[in-house]
VOPAGU-2260 file (C-alpha; in pm, 1 decimal, decimal comma):
REM VOPAGU-2260
SITE   aa  ch    i         X         Y         Z
SITE  UNK   A    0     626,0    2440,3   -1405,8
SITE  UNK   A    1     641,9    2073,2   -1497,5
SITE  UNK   A    2     585,6    1795,6   -1246,9
SITE  UNK   A    3     681,1    1458,3   -1394,3
SITE  UNK   A    4     540,5    1146,4   -1229,9
SITE  UNK   A    5     682,9     803,5   -1299,6
SITE  UNK   A    6     434,5     527,3   -1218,5
SITE  UNK   A    7     315,5     179,6   -1311,1
SITE  UNK   A    8     -46,5      77,2   -1356,6
SITE  UNK   A    9       5,4    -221,1   -1125,1
SITE  UNK   A   10     161,6     -14,8    -841,9
SITE  UNK   A   11     -84,2      31,8    -552,7
SITE  UNK   A   12     120,1     313,0    -399,3
SITE  UNK   A   13     113,1     502,9    -730,4
SITE  UNK   A   14    -264,7     540,3    -715,2
SITE  UNK   A   15    -244,9     640,3    -349,2
SITE  UNK   A   16      37,1     882,6    -430,4
SITE  UNK   A   17    -170,1    1031,3    -710,8
SITE  UNK   A   18    -447,4    1115,9    -466,7
SITE  UNK   A   19    -209,4    1262,8    -209,3
SITE  UNK   A   20     -36,1    1474,1    -471,5
SITE  UNK   A   21    -373,8    1595,0    -602,0
SITE  UNK   A   22    -464,6    1694,0    -246,6
SITE  UNK   A   23    -145,2    1900,8    -222,2
SITE  UNK   A   24    -189,3    2052,8    -567,1
SITE  UNK   A   25    -541,8    2168,2    -478,8
SITE  UNK   A   26    -388,6    2374,1    -195,5
SITE  UNK   A   27    -103,2    2514,1    -404,5
SITE  UNK   A   28    -141,7    2882,6    -485,5
SITE  UNK   A   29      -4,7    2844,8    -839,0
SITE  UNK   A   30    -174,2    2517,0    -932,6
SITE  UNK   A   31    -297,6    2659,7   -1262,6
SITE  UNK   A   32      63,1    2696,8   -1374,4
SITE  UNK   A   33     161,0    2337,1   -1297,2
SITE  UNK   A   34     181,3    2094,5   -1587,8
SITE  UNK   A   35     160,0    1730,8   -1472,5
SITE  UNK   A   36     340,8    1489,2   -1705,0
SITE  UNK   A   37     288,0    1116,0   -1653,2
SITE  UNK   A   38     585,1     890,7   -1724,6
SITE  UNK   A   39     600,3     516,1   -1783,4
SITE  UNK   A   40     776,2     273,2   -1549,2
SITE  UNK   A   41     750,3    -105,9   -1536,6
SITE  UNK   A   42     801,2    -273,8   -1200,7
SITE  UNK   A   43     816,4    -616,8   -1362,1
SITE  UNK   A   44     877,9    -601,9   -1738,4
SITE  UNK   A   45     889,5    -982,7   -1756,6
SITE  UNK   A   46     554,3   -1036,6   -1587,9
SITE  UNK   A   47     332,2   -1272,8   -1783,0
SITE  UNK   A   48     -38,8   -1202,1   -1793,3
SITE  UNK   A   49    -218,6   -1471,8   -1595,3
SITE  UNK   A   50    -593,9   -1400,3   -1584,5
SITE  UNK   A   51    -652,7   -1703,5   -1360,4
SITE  UNK   A   52    -415,7   -1579,9   -1089,2
SITE  UNK   A   53    -490,0   -1281,2    -868,2
SITE  UNK   A   54    -239,8   -1047,0    -708,6
SITE  UNK   A   55    -251,8   -1216,5    -368,3
SITE  UNK   A   56    -131,8   -1543,2    -520,6
SITE  UNK   A   57     124,7   -1365,5    -739,3
SITE  UNK   A   58     272,1   -1181,4    -440,7
SITE  UNK   A   59     285,8   -1504,9    -238,7
SITE  UNK   A   60     469,0   -1679,8    -520,8
SITE  UNK   A   61     734,8   -1414,5    -585,3
SITE  UNK   A   62     793,5   -1333,5    -216,2
SITE  UNK   A   63     784,3   -1691,3     -90,8
SITE  UNK   A   64     498,8   -1604,3     143,3
SITE  UNK   A   65     188,3   -1796,9     231,2
SITE  UNK   A   66    -134,8   -1684,1      67,9
SITE  UNK   A   67    -255,7   -1557,9     406,7
SITE  UNK   A   68      59,8   -1347,3     451,6
SITE  UNK   A   69      17,2   -1193,7     106,5
SITE  UNK   A   70    -347,9   -1119,1     176,4
SITE  UNK   A   71    -262,4    -950,7     508,1
SITE  UNK   A   72      -7,4    -733,7     331,3
SITE  UNK   A   73    -258,7    -631,1      67,8
SITE  UNK   A   74    -522,2    -570,8     334,4
SITE  UNK   A   75    -288,6    -313,3     489,3
SITE  UNK   A   76    -244,5    -145,1     151,4
SITE  UNK   A   77    -621,6    -152,4     101,3
SITE  UNK   A   78    -663,8      31,1     431,4
SITE  UNK   A   79    -410,9     294,5     320,0
SITE  UNK   A   80    -602,3     339,4      -4,0
SITE  UNK   A   81    -928,7     377,6     185,3
SITE  UNK   A   82    -779,8     669,1     380,3
SITE  UNK   A   83    -755,1     869,5      56,3
SITE  UNK   A   84   -1096,1     763,7     -75,9
SITE  UNK   A   85    -990,0     471,3    -295,1
SITE  UNK   A   86   -1144,3     125,6    -301,5
SITE  UNK   A   87    -901,0    -159,5    -368,8
SITE  UNK   A   88   -1008,0    -519,1    -429,1
SITE  UNK   A   89    -698,4    -737,6    -452,6
SITE  UNK   A   90    -910,1   -1051,8    -463,9
SITE  UNK   A   91   -1027,3    -939,3    -808,8
SITE  UNK   A   92    -706,1    -779,2    -940,7
SITE  UNK   A   93    -568,8    -963,9   -1246,4
SITE  UNK   A   94    -197,9   -1032,9   -1290,4
SITE  UNK   A   95    -122,5    -848,7   -1614,8
SITE  UNK   A   96     182,3    -710,6   -1794,1
SITE  UNK   A   97     152,1    -331,7   -1813,8
SITE  UNK   A   98     341,4    -265,7   -2140,0
SITE  UNK   A   99      38,9    -206,5   -2363,5
SITE  UNK   A  100    -134,5      -4,9   -2091,8
SITE  UNK   A  101     168,1     225,4   -2091,9
SITE  UNK   A  102     149,1     260,6   -2468,8
SITE  UNK   A  103    -216,8     359,4   -2428,3
SITE  UNK   A  104    -114,1     623,5   -2173,4
SITE  UNK   A  105     143,0     758,7   -2419,4
SITE  UNK   A  106    -129,0     790,6   -2683,7
SITE  UNK   A  107    -357,6     961,9   -2434,3
SITE  UNK   A  108     -80,2    1210,6   -2349,1
SITE  UNK   A  109     -67,6    1318,1   -2712,5
SITE  UNK   A  110    -432,3    1422,3   -2681,0
SITE  UNK   A  111    -406,1    1592,3   -2340,7
SITE  UNK   A  112    -563,7    1289,9   -2169,1
SITE  UNK   A  113    -265,6    1150,3   -1979,6
SITE  UNK   A  114    -416,4    1205,4   -1636,8
SITE  UNK   A  115    -751,0    1062,8   -1745,6
SITE  UNK   A  116    -578,1     750,4   -1877,4
SITE  UNK   A  117    -382,4     697,9   -1556,1
SITE  UNK   A  118    -693,6     741,6   -1344,5
SITE  UNK   A  119    -905,9     507,7   -1554,9
SITE  UNK   A  120    -642,0     235,6   -1572,1
SITE  UNK   A  121    -575,9     250,1   -1198,8
SITE  UNK   A  122    -945,1     212,3   -1124,8
SITE  UNK   A  123    -983,3     -68,0   -1376,4
SITE  UNK   A  124    -692,5    -257,8   -1221,9
SITE  UNK   A  125    -736,0    -203,5    -848,9
SITE  UNK   A  126   -1111,2    -162,7    -811,8
SITE  UNK   A  127   -1281,0    -335,1   -1101,8
SITE  UNK   A  128   -1054,9    -635,9   -1150,9
SITE  UNK   A  129   -1012,9    -571,3   -1523,0
SITE  UNK   A  130    -735,3    -728,4   -1728,7
SITE  UNK   A  131    -540,4    -416,8   -1827,1
SITE  UNK   A  132    -329,4    -608,3   -2079,1
SITE  UNK   A  133    -633,2    -725,1   -2276,6
SITE  UNK   A  134    -667,9    -530,9   -2602,4
SITE  UNK   A  135   -1046,3    -528,7   -2597,6
SITE  UNK   A  136   -1037,4    -386,4   -2247,0
SITE  UNK   A  137    -781,5    -122,2   -2343,0
SITE  UNK   A  138    -990,8     -25,4   -2645,0
SITE  UNK   A  139   -1293,9      18,0   -2422,3
SITE  UNK   A  140   -1107,0     219,5   -2159,6
SITE  UNK   A  141    -931,6     437,1   -2417,6
SITE  UNK   A  142   -1257,9     514,2   -2592,7
SITE  UNK   A  143   -1422,0     587,0   -2258,8
SITE  UNK   A  144   -1175,8     866,8   -2178,5
SITE  UNK   A  145   -1221,4    1026,9   -2520,5
SITE  UNK   A  146    -969,0     866,1   -2755,7
SITE  UNK   A  147   -1083,2     777,6   -3105,7
SITE  UNK   A  148   -1144,7     401,8   -3132,3
SITE  UNK   A  149    -955,5     387,1   -3462,4
SITE  UNK   A  150    -648,7     545,4   -3299,6
SITE  UNK   A  151    -654,1     295,4   -3013,0
SITE  UNK   A  152    -700,7       2,7   -3250,1
SITE  UNK   A  153    -408,0     119,8   -3463,8
SITE  UNK   A  154    -193,6     148,8   -3151,9
SITE  UNK   A  155    -277,3    -199,2   -3026,4
SITE  UNK   A  156    -232,5    -364,5   -3365,4
SITE  UNK   A  157     121,7    -226,5   -3393,1
SITE  UNK   A  158     424,6    -145,7   -3182,1
SITE  UNK   A  159     338,4     223,7   -3190,7
SITE  UNK   A  160     477,1     439,1   -2907,2
SITE  UNK   A  161     698,3     158,8   -2774,9
SITE  UNK   A  162     993,7     397,5   -2802,4
SITE  UNK   A  163     814,1     655,5   -2589,7
SITE  UNK   A  164     761,6     398,9   -2313,6
SITE  UNK   A  165    1122,7     283,5   -2332,8
SITE  UNK   A  166    1245,3     644,0   -2325,2
SITE  UNK   A  167    1049,1     713,1   -2006,0
SITE  UNK   A  168    1192,5     401,2   -1843,2
SITE  UNK   A  169    1542,8     508,9   -1941,9
SITE  UNK   A  170    1481,8     860,7   -1806,7
SITE  UNK   A  171    1373,4     710,7   -1475,7
SITE  UNK   A  172    1722,6     568,3   -1435,8
SITE  UNK   A  173    1876,4     905,9   -1519,1
SITE  UNK   A  174    1675,6    1095,0   -1256,7
SITE  UNK   A  175    1737,5     835,1    -986,4
SITE  UNK   A  176    1400,0     661,5    -974,5
SITE  UNK   A  177    1449,4     312,8    -836,2
SITE  UNK   A  178    1084,2     265,3    -750,4
SITE  UNK   A  179     749,8     431,8    -805,0
SITE  UNK   A  180     572,5     659,9    -762,5
SITE  UNK   A  181     854,3     906,2    -825,3
SITE  UNK   A  182     782,6    1277,0    -862,5
SITE  UNK   A  183    1025,8    1522,5   -1022,4
SITE  UNK   A  184     947,0    1893,1    -992,0
SITE  UNK   A  185    1103,8    2126,3   -1248,3
SITE  UNK   A  186    1382,3    1869,6   -1299,1
SITE  UNK   A  187    1531,1    2006,9    -974,5
SITE  UNK   A  188    1351,9    1839,1    -685,0
SITE  UNK   A  189    1238,0    1481,2    -637,3
SITE  UNK   A  190     986,0    1321,3    -405,2
SITE  UNK   A  191     990,3     943,2    -380,3
SITE  UNK   A  192     686,6     742,3    -277,1
SITE  UNK   A  193     330,2     814,6    -173,0
SITE  UNK   A  194     422,5    1092,7      68,5
SITE  UNK   A  195     177,2    1293,7     273,8
SITE  UNK   A  196      12,1    1596,3     106,2
SITE  UNK   A  197     207,9    1840,2     322,5
SITE  UNK   A  198     535,4    1693,2     190,5
SITE  UNK   A  199     420,8    1739,9    -167,7
SITE  UNK   A  200     297,9    2091,0     -91,5
SITE  UNK   A  201     633,2    2184,6      60,1
SITE  UNK   A  202     813,2    2050,3    -247,2
SITE  UNK   A  203     579,7    2242,6    -477,8
SITE  UNK   A  204     644,3    2567,5    -292,8
SITE  UNK   A  205    1022,3    2514,4    -294,5
SITE  UNK   A  206    1032,8    2422,4    -661,8
SITE  UNK   A  207     804,9    2711,7    -753,3
SITE  UNK   A  208    1035,2    2965,6    -587,3
SITE  UNK   A  209    1324,0    2854,9    -809,4
SITE  UNK   A  210    1107,2    2815,7   -1118,8
SITE  UNK   A  211     965,4    3167,6   -1078,9
SITE  UNK   A  212    1314,6    3317,4   -1057,4
SITE  UNK   A  213    1411,8    3145,1   -1380,9
SITE  UNK   A  214    1083,2    3220,8   -1555,7
SITE  UNK   A  215     973,1    3575,0   -1469,6
SITE  UNK   A  216     615,7    3636,4   -1571,4
SITE  UNK   A  217     529,4    3969,4   -1734,6
SITE  UNK   A  218     281,8    4179,1   -1539,9
SITE  UNK   A  219     -57,5    4187,1   -1706,7
SITE  UNK   A  220    -177,9    4546,2   -1737,3
SITE  UNK   A  221    -492,7    4703,5   -1878,3
SITE  UNK   A  222    -442,9    4885,3   -2208,4
SITE  UNK   A  223    -432,8    5264,9   -2198,2
SITE  UNK   A  224    -242,7    5566,8   -2334,3
SITE  UNK   A  225     132,8    5519,0   -2305,3
SITE  UNK   A  226     458,2    5682,4   -2402,8
SITE  UNK   A  227     725,1    5466,3   -2556,8
SITE  UNK   A  228    1099,4    5533,4   -2576,4
SITE  UNK   A  229    1185,1    5791,6   -2844,3
SITE  UNK   A  230     838,2    5944,9   -2847,1
SITE  UNK   A  231     744,0    6298,1   -2742,4
SITE  UNK   A  232     417,0    6271,8   -2554,0
């Protein structure tokens, strides 16, 4: 059963939602038959990378808040992240357009490393204060999770996989995602936001019931003497 997750690298609730979903999935009886598919979404496609400006200042500017108000808001989010074992440092986070990071995730997905790419980019952005639009940084992170350096370099020197990112963003509109994180289970059920693990677990169980009806699994039996139709045994 597929679970598609639309997210953006710069979304603090996406990283928190990832942890809460992972908590639920670890309790799900059929977790080995769940295929998690990460999907691209850009909260601010027009964002310009500004290495000299951190997220507190960016949030103050776009919301019309004072710097103190923005910091208090991010402090609350930091506390939420801490509850699920994550360490956020908004004072270090770099304002960066996420387009190329999404293209890197698309490349990673082709090699079965989509989840690893999401995890590494989230940590780089929210904890380490890395510029996740910088090509040298993306090359380092991509190589770190197991991608071939030559493949990452080719990606970053071209417009490769731009269509895949755009397609995911278009699909988000079709499935009703107006914000992220947005989880779609078996293209039947949706969960919006960083919900509690029990909410995700309930959605997994509900979706699985329908998925199992539509996808009956053959019983695995040990080999032994049998009679087949038309035979005299």
